[in-house]
N, C-alpha and C positions, 0 to 999 in steps of 0.2 A: 555699857560695853558696846551696844549697837550704835549709839550716838557717836562714840569715839571712832568706831570703824567707818561710819558714814563720813565723818569729818576728815579722816585720813584719805578716803577715796576721793573726795572732792579736792583735797590738796594735791593729790597726784595728777588728776585729770584736768585740773584747771591751770596747771603750770605751763607757761608758754614754752619753756625750754623742753619740757617733756613732749609737748605736741609737735615740736620741730623734730625731735628724735623719732617719734612715731611716723611722721611723714617721710623722713629719711629711710626708715625701714621699709615702708610700703614701696618707695621708689626702687630700693635695692631688690626687693622681692620681685617687682615687675620686671626689672632689668634681667634678673636671673632667669625668669620664665621666658622672656623675649629671646635670650641667648639660646635657650633650649629649643624654642620653636625654629630658630634659624639654622641651628646645627643638626637637629633631628636625632642626635645621639649624644651619649656622654660616657665618661670613664669614671668608674668608682675609684676613690683614692686608696681603698683598702682591699684591693683584689676584686675579682669578679669580671675584670676586663671591660670592654666596651659594650654598652647596651643600647638598643634602639628604643627611643622614648615613645611612650604611648600614654593613653589616658589612665592606665592602671598602675604604671610604675613611676610616673612623674611625681605624684603626691609625696612619696617617700624619698625618691632619688634627689629631688630639689633640696631636700634638707641636708644633703651632703655638705653643702657650703653654708646654707642659711643657719643650720644648727650651730656651726662654729662661730658665726657672727653674733648670734643671739647669746651664746654661752660666754663668749669672751668679751663682748663689747656692749651690746644693747641692754641686756638684763643687768649686768653689773653697773652700768651708768645709771639706770633707774634706781637700783638699790642704794648705791653710794649717794646719789643726789638726795634721796629721801631719808637716809640714815645718818651718814657722816655729815651731810650738809647741815642738818638741823642740830646735830650735836655740836659741831664746830661753831655755828652761829650763836649757840646758847639758847635757842628756841626751846630745847627739850626741858629747860628749867621751868618754863611756863606750863608744860604738859603735866609735870609731876604735881602741880598744884590742883589739878582736877580731882574731883571726889571719887577717884578710882584707886584701887591698889596699883602699885607701880608695875607689877607684872602684866596687868590688864592693859595698861597704856602701851607697853612694848608689844604685847600680843596683838593689839588692834592695828599697830603699824605693820607688823609682819603679815597679818591676815589681809590687810589692804593690798600689800605688795604681792601676796600670793594670788589674790583675786585678779590683780592687774596682769600678773604673769599668765594666768589661765585665760583671760580675755585675749591677750596678745597671741598666745599659741592657738587658741580656738579660732581667732580671726585668720591666722596663717593657714590653718587647715581648710577652712571654708574657701578662702581666696584661691589657694593652690588647687583644691578639688574642682572648683568651678572652672578655673583656667585650663586644667588638664582635660576636662571633658569638652570644652569649647574650642581649644586651640590645637590639640594634639590628635594624632591618628587613633581611631578606635580599635581596641583589641578584645578578644574573647577570653584569653588566658594570660596568666603572668607567671614567670618563673621566680620563685622566692630566692632571696639572697643566700648564697652559700649552699644552694641545693639545685638539683636538676628537676625537682618536682614542679609541675605546673598546676596552678589553681584557677578556679572559675572567677567570674566577675564579683559575686558577693564576698568570696573569701579574700580577694584582692583589696576590696574596699575596707573590709574588716582589718586586714593587715596594716593598711595605711592609718586607720583610726587608732589601732593599738600602738603604732609607732609614736603618734603625737601624744598619746596618754603617757607612755613611758618617758618621752621627752619632757613632759610637764613634771613628772616625778623627779627627774634629774634637775630640772630648773628649780624646784623647791629645795633640793639639797644645796644647790648653788646659792639660793637666797639665804639659807641658814649659815652657810660658810661666810658669805658677805657680811651678814649681821654680826657675826663674831669678830671679824676683822675690823669692821667699822666702829665697834665699841672700843677697840684698842688704838685705832688710828683715826683721829677725828677730822683731819684735813682731807677733804674729798679727793683731790688729785693724788695725794700720797696713798690714800686708801685704795683707790682704783689701781694704781701701779702695783701696790702690794698684792692685791687680789690677782691681778694679771700674772705677776711673776710666780706667786705661790701656786697658782693653778697648773703651771708647767713644772715647777720645782718638785712638787709633791709626787707627781707620777714618775719623774726622772730619778728621784732619790729615794722615795719611800716604797711605792708600789705602782706598777704599770697600770693597774685597773683604776687608779685614781685619775686616769685620763678623762673620766666622765666629768671632771671639773673644768676641762678645757675643750675637749672634742668628743662628745658622747656618741656620735653617729654610729660608728661600727659596733660599739658595745650594745647599743639598743637593737641593732639588727641581729646580733648574736643571741640576745635574750629572746627574740621573737622566733627563733628556730624551734621546731618541735621538741628537741631535746633540751631547749632552754640554755641559760648561761648563768649559773649560780653566782659567780663573782659580781655580776652587774647588780644584783639585788643586795648582796652583802655590802658592797662599797657604797652604793647609792643610799641605802637606808642607814648604813653606819655613819656616813657623813651627816645625814639629816639629824640623827639622834645625838651624836657627839656635839655637833656645832650648835644645835638648839639648846642643849644643856649649858654649854659655855656661854652662849648669848644671854640666856635668861639669868644665869648666876652673875655674870659681869654687870648686866643692867641693874640688878637688885643692889649691887654693891657700889655702883657708880655714884660719886659724890655730886650733890646738886650745887 
């Protein structure tokens, strides 16, 4: 199992197309931070008005746009490339010949993608935190989203860290959602388009809280309030469990 996981990690990180995607994301992240430095302020898309940017609020504010790009484009491209791409090419037929149960083969691929997701989000957190302390004005207090309460520096740093942890959780739910779709639609481009469209269609037609599949920024901030936001946990964990079940059942039944 460990050997299969290491093999999947090497396949992900040695892919030239993936390295180009990672570089594109770093450039986009840098440009977003540069824009914040030049403007000195920003407007939240979901209320809260204009805020003056400083080293305490930049780490989570910058995710207003970056989380959207990650959730809708960057992460799905990685997932589709590694899942639909190999199913469509027929490479998965070689994997099932390995001396592992079929579910372990699929699990190793999903765990490798989960680890890649955690690395990408962890890098984003460290990169943005470093830039916020080096490039933006220093502050002693920060006002929390949707509240008039001001918190100290340690609390503000913890708040940002918790934001990225919750975003990682939502990203894993997106991974499971993508894995279920990729097993049904093997052509990579078609799978990506289906994931993109369904991410919007589900929250427009089924439940508004399914917006976490497309744009989780506000829902994460609501979950970080002292009173919390139960629908965030219900839908994020619900997507993870339901899609994981569908993914593994479909994989077990997929013809070689």
